[in-house]
ZAMARGU-4260 file (C-alpha; in steps of 0.2 Angstrom, whole numbers, plus 5000, padded with zeros to 4 digits):
<rodrens>
0) 4991/4915/4922 | 5004/4925/4916 | 5021/4928/4925 | 5030/4945/4924 | 5049/4951/4925
5) 5046/4968/4925 | 5033/4969/4938 | 5021/4979/4928 | 5010/4966/4921 | 4993/4960/4928
10) 4992/4942/4933 | 4975/4932/4926 | 4967/4946/4916 | 4971/4959/4902 | 4974/4976/4906
15) 4983/4991/4899 | 4996/4990/4913 | 5006/4976/4903 | 5009/4986/4888 | 5015/5000/4900
20) 5031/5007/4904 | 5038/5010/4922 | 5039/5030/4926 | 5056/5036/4929 | 5060/5048/4943
25) 5058/5063/4933 | 5041/5060/4929 | 5036/5055/4945 | 5044/5071/4955 | 5034/5082/4943
30) 5018/5073/4949 | 5023/5074/4968 | 5028/5092/4965 | 5010/5096/4958 | 5002/5086/4974
35) 5012/5096/4983 | 5007/5113/4976 | 4988/5109/4978 | 4991/5104/4996 | 5000/5118/5001
40) 4989/5130/4990 | 4974/5125/5001 | 4981/5128/5017 | 4990/5145/5011 | 4975/5152/5006
45) 4965/5148/5021 | 4980/5156/5032 | 4980/5170/5021 | 4961/5173/5023 | 4962/5169/5042
50) 4976/5184/5045 | 4965/5196/5035 | 4952/5192/5045 | 4961/5194/5061 | 4967/5210/5055
55) 4954/5218/5045 | 4939/5214/5058 | 4948/5211/5073 | 4940/5193/5076 | 4954/5182/5082
60) 4941/5169/5085 | 4935/5168/5068 | 4954/5168/5062 | 4958/5154/5073 | 4940/5144/5064
65) 4946/5148/5048 | 4964/5142/5052 | 4956/5127/5060 | 4944/5124/5044 | 4960/5126/5033
70) 4970/5112/5042 | 4953/5100/5040 | 4953/5105/5022 | 4970/5102/5020 | 4970/5084/5030
75) 4953/5080/5019 | 4961/5084/5003 | 4977/5074/5007 | 4966/5059/5011 | 4956/5061/4995
80) 4971/5063/4984 | 4984/5049/4990 | 4972/5038/4997 | 4954/5038/4988 | 4960/5042/4972
85) 4972/5030/4972 | 4961/5017/4978 | 4949/5023/4964 | 4961/5021/4949 | 4979/5023/4956
90) 4981/5040/4954 | 4983/5056/4960 | 4979/5072/4955 | 4997/5075/4951 | 4999/5059/4944
95) 4983/5060/4933 | 4990/5077/4926 | 5007/5068/4921 | 5000/5052/4914 | 5005/5039/4927
100) 4995/5027/4936 | 5001/5016/4952 | 4998/4998/4949 | 5000/4982/4960 | 5015/4971/4955
105) 5003/4955/4960 | 4989/4961/4948 | 4976/4962/4962 | 4966/4979/4963 | 4973/4993/4973
110) 4965/4995/4991 | 4968/5006/5006 | 4979/4994/5016 | 4990/4995/5000 | 4987/5014/5001
115) 4991/5017/5018 | 5007/5006/5018 | 5014/5014/5003 | 5011/5032/5007 | 5010/5032/5028
120) 5024/5021/5030 | 5034/5018/5014 | 5035/5036/5009 | 5043/5043/5027 | 5055/5027/5026
125) 5060/5031/5010 | 5064/5051/5012 | 5069/5047/5029 | 5084/5038/5024 | 5092/5053/5016
130) 5081/5050/5001 | 5089/5035/4997 | 5072/5025/4994 | 5067/5038/4982 | 5084/5037/4973
135) 5082/5017/4972 | 5071/5023/4957 | 5086/5026/4948 | 5095/5009/4951 | 5080/4998/4950
140) 5078/4987/4937 | 5059/4990/4937 | 5061/5007/4943 | 5054/5004/4960 | 5057/5016/4976
145) 5056/5009/4993 | 5039/5012/4996 | 5034/5005/4979 | 5043/4988/4985 | 5037/4987/5004
150) 5018/4991/4996 | 5021/4980/4981 | 5017/4993/4967 | 5025/5000/4955 | 5020/5017/4943
155) 5018/5016/4925 | 5014/5028/4910 | 4996/5028/4906
</rodrens>
């Protein structure tokens, strides 16, 4: 078994993450921005379409249905992007575009528990403490935010 001081190695198996370098705050913010824009784009387009339907067709019930579909579609995209894709390959759409990947520090495969812990509990804690959990990436030797430390993950360049 290999011990990793940097937190980006994988124990017990050969992986490309052993030679990968930790991703800095700038790249991670760029990936998050892409994810955010994609998420809001789905919601925005459906809300604009619903407003058009309501005004053009005078059909508030149809517009309300479209809004509901927009919210459900956005929730589905959030789950797909930040949970399912995370478990499947350690990448959201934004991380994939930028060339980043999330790996576990203990070498285990990513799972739904890790995804939910990182995104549902870790991100809010990191943001709600005046963003200190995110800014921690700048001072941490392994470039981990609080959400990474909580979930036992790190983000590496692919």
